[in-house]
Structures are given as structure tokens and as C-alpha cells.
N, C-alpha and C positions, 0 to 999 in steps of 0.2 A: 192175325192171320199167320199161319205157319209158312215159312219159306219153302219153296219147292226144292227137291233134291238137286236139280240142275243148278239152282242159284247157290246152294251150299257148296257144291263141287266146284263151280266156276270160281268162287271166292278162294277156295283152297289152292287153286292154280297160281294165285298171286303170292303165296307164302314163300319165304326164303327156302332154298333147297335143304339146308341143314335142319330146319324146323320140320319139313316134310319127312326127312330121314328119321328124325327123332320119334315122330308119330308112328311111322311104319315099323320101326324097330322096338316100339313099346317102351321107349325111354321117357315117356311123359305120363303124367297122371291124367286119365281120361277126363275126369271132372274139370281139372285145371284147364285142359285144352278146349273142351267144348264150350265153356262159358265165354272165354275171350273171343272165340271164333264166331260167336253170335253177334258181335258188334263190329263196327268198322275198325280195321287195323291200319297202321301207317303203311305207305307204299314202300318206304326204304327198308330193306332187309335188316339193317342194323337196329333200327327202331323197333321192328317186330320182335327181334330177339330179346331186346331189353324188356318190352312190354309183356312178353310171354315167359320171360325168365329162362330162356334157353341159350 
């Protein structure tokens, strides 16, 4: 079953600010970002940055 848009957006609210900035500024590969965001990410911002390579 596909996740609702609200679920996807609410998950993005937990991302580190510099990751959100990189996404909005287009400094990330779309494919690279969409795949990891489909699974649970660490809550600590430093761990998110390492996992996403940002």
C-alpha cells in the first residue's frame, strides 16, 4: 500500500535543516533522496547526514 502524501510530508519535517535546504536548492540527486526517504531514518541529524551522504 502506498503511503499518503501527509505521511510522506510529516516524515520530511523530521529531517535535518541542512538536508531540507540541500533538497530545496537542488543539490541532491532526486533518485538518491527518494529511495532513502522511503525507509525509516535516524532521529539524530548527524546520523541522517551520514546515511544520506549530505
